N, C-alpha and C positions, 0 to 999 in steps of 0.2 A: 808498376813499380812495386819493389819490398823494401819495407821501411823498419822492420825489427833487425836488431843487429846483437850479435854473439856476445859474449865476456870477453872472449880469447880475442876478437874484433875492437873493442874498447880497448882493452890494456895496450892493445898495439899500438893504439892511436894516443896514447897520452903524453901529453908535453908538446904537442903537434901544434904549433902556434897558429893553425885556422882548426882549431877542432874546439866547441864552448860544451864541455858536459854540465848540464842542469839538474840539479836534484829538485825532486818535485814532492819527497814526503810530506804530507798534510795527514792529520788525522780529525774528522769530523768534531768528534766527540773531545777534544782536546787540543784547540787549535793554535797552540802555542809548541807542541809537541815535535811538529814536523822539524818545524827550525831548531830547536833547542838538539834534537837529535845528530841535523846537521851539523852544528857548533863542536859537537862531540866527535864527530867523525863523519868522512864522508870520500867518495871517488877522488883521488887524487887533483885537484884544479878544477873544480866543479863550483860554480854557482848553487846560490841557491833560488827557487819560484816558489812563493805561496801562496795557493790555492785564493786566499782569500782577499789577500794584501796587493799580490800582482796580476791573478788572472781572472777579479772577477771585480764588478764595481757594487755599488751601496744599492742595498735591496730596496725596492720602491714595494706599488701597491701590484703591478704588474710585472712581469718579467723572470720570474722563477726565483727561486733561491741561490743564484749563482750566476747574476745577470754579466753577459758579456762587458768586459769593461770599455772605456774609449780608446779608441785604435790609440789616438797620438797619445793616450799616457801609458800603453800597451808597447807602446814601439820605441817611447825615450828609457824603460826600463830595459828593453832589449837591448837598447843602446851601451846603457851602462855597463850589462856584463859582457862588453867588447863583441856585440854581435852584430854583424854586419851581412851585406846580400854574397859574400864570400867565406862566410863561416859556416863549418858544418857543424849541427847542432845534435846533440843527444841527449835526452831525457830519459828519465830514469827517478823510481819511487821504490816504497814498500807495502802498496796498496794493488798488486797485481795490474799494477798501468796506468789504474784509472786518474793519477795525477798527472802521470807524462802524456799521457795523451792527451787529457786535454789541453794540453803546453804544445805536446803536437799539433793538434786541431788548428791552434791557434795560430801557430806560425807558416800554417801552412793555408789558413783565411787569410793571414796577412800577405802571405804570397812567395813565402819562404819553404821552397819543396824539400830543400835540402838539411832535411829535420828529420831526426831517427827514435826510436825509442828501445831501450835496454829491454832483452826478451828475457829476463827475471829479475828478481825483487833483489834488492841491495842486500837484505840478510845471506840471501842464497852468494852474490858475489862474496860477500865476506867469506863464508862456508868453504869455500873454493881455495882459501888463501891469499885471494886476492889482494893490492896493493888499497890502503886506505890512509888517512890525514886528517887534524884536525887543523890546521892551518887554513886562514881564509881567504882566498885569492883577489889580490886586486887587478883589472884589468884597463887599458888604455879606453878610453871611451870612444865608439865607434858611430856610427849615423846609421841607423837602421831603418830605410824610406818603406813605409809599407806600399803594397800593391791589392787590395781586395780584392780576392775572388769571390764573387758574392754568390756562384752559385753552390758550394761548399755548407751554407747556413739556408736553413728552411724558417719564414717565418709564421704567423699562427694563422693567417689567412690561406696559405697556401696548403697548410695543414685541414683545417676546417672543407677548402677544396676537396682533399684529397680521399674526404670520409666516402665521396662520389665519384669518383677515379679508379678504376680497375687497373690502371696503369700505375699507380703506386702502392708501395706496400710500405706501411708502418710498422718499426719492431721496437719491442719496451723492453730496456735492457735491465729494469728491475728486476727482485723476489718473487718469489711466485704469490706470495701470501699478499703483496700490497697490487699484484697485477690481477691478476681473479678476483680481489674485493674483500679478502675476507679481514684484514686491518693494516693500517699504517700507520705506522707508530714514529714516521718521520714526519710526512707532508699533515697528518689528520686525515684524509680523506680516500678512501680503501679503491680500485677499478682501474681502468686504463680506456685509451681512448676506443672510441669503437673501431671494431676489424682490424686493432695491433695485434699483433703477433707477438708470441713471449721466446726473448732469447735474451736469457740472464746470463750476464756481462761476463761471471765467471767461470760460465762454461768453453771459456775460449781458453784457460786457463787448464796444465796437468795437475799430475797431487803433488810436483814442488813447487805450484805455483809460476810455471813457466809458460809461458805463451807456446800455441801447440802448433804446428807445422803449418804451414800453408796448405800441401795436400789434406791435413786433418781439419783444416778450418774451410776449406771448400765440399767436406764432408758432415761437416757441422752447417753449413748454409744451402745447403744442395737443392733447399725446397723452395729455394728463392731466385725470381729471374733477374738474370742478368740486362735482361731487356727495360723490367720496369726500374722507375724511380724508386729509391727506398727513403723514407724516412726516419732517421734514428733519433730515439727520447729515453730518457731514464727519469729519477727523480728532478735532476735541476740542470742536466747538459753537462755532467761530467761523464758519469760512466758508460753514457751514451756514446761518447768518444773512442771508449774502447770496440764495441763492436762496430765503429767507421773505421777505424785503422783495421781492425780482423776484417773485414769486407773489404778492403784495401789489398791486402795479403793476399787473400783467397781469390782475386783475382775480378772484383767489383767496380766498376769506378763511377758508379751512380750513386752513392753511401753520401745520405746530406743529413746534418743536426739538425734537429729542431732542440737550439738553445736553450728556451725558457722552459721547453719539457713539463713534466704533470705540474710541477708547483706554480706552472706560469699557467699552464690551462686551467686548475681546478679554481682560478680567481674570478674566473668568469660564470657568472649564473645562469647565464643560456646557452651553455657548452653540454654536448652530451656525455653521458659516463656510463660504461660499460662494466657487470660486475659477472663472474662466473664462481660464484659459490656455492655452489653444488655440485661442481665436476673435479 
């Protein structure tokens, strides 16, 4: 199934009752910026979901920098946005799809498959001359009832077992320096989970920041087997969702998310780390 939608398609959906746009803009370096940008202007009718307030829980000793939120808390926020099982959701951001893909994955995990991601950044939407507004919409409270899809999530113990399982492929979405172990200015420990293959998340975008076509994504992932399980991780379980979505769009049905990702893995002193500093 295809989960990416074009700006033409989205513009034609504006104003429809059973469509909900969700603005997911967020800046890791300035946590208030995304909300401020949303208040200033957004696609008409869009609500805002914040990565740390709405799509993550409090950080603890383990679980990574952006642990998944309590599903009931998340479902209540979805309900307050006027979303229920009959609502088609379209997420967008201005970060290459990273934050929008996180919301996409979370709704899929919560059992809501009628969710999509705009295939281009908000800034390109504006460049195309498409409508924006500053009005903050209010919607009738709906009742969103989660129906968890457990197979979309990978737990730590499964990742540990995967180190010795040839039918599982780990893919790392972080940049090359962090993956190879040269430096990590985010999590402080560079390197990768042993055996993981490098698929930098931004490589699924073209020069304008748009998602590549399904055919180009198939070519991008051609060395991955559709028969194997694919465990996707990144620094904290956000950009790894981009690879999960891109894999789905390329025809892979076996991609799963290790939500804790690298920032969870390194909190366990007994877990191995691999580096490729000289390559």
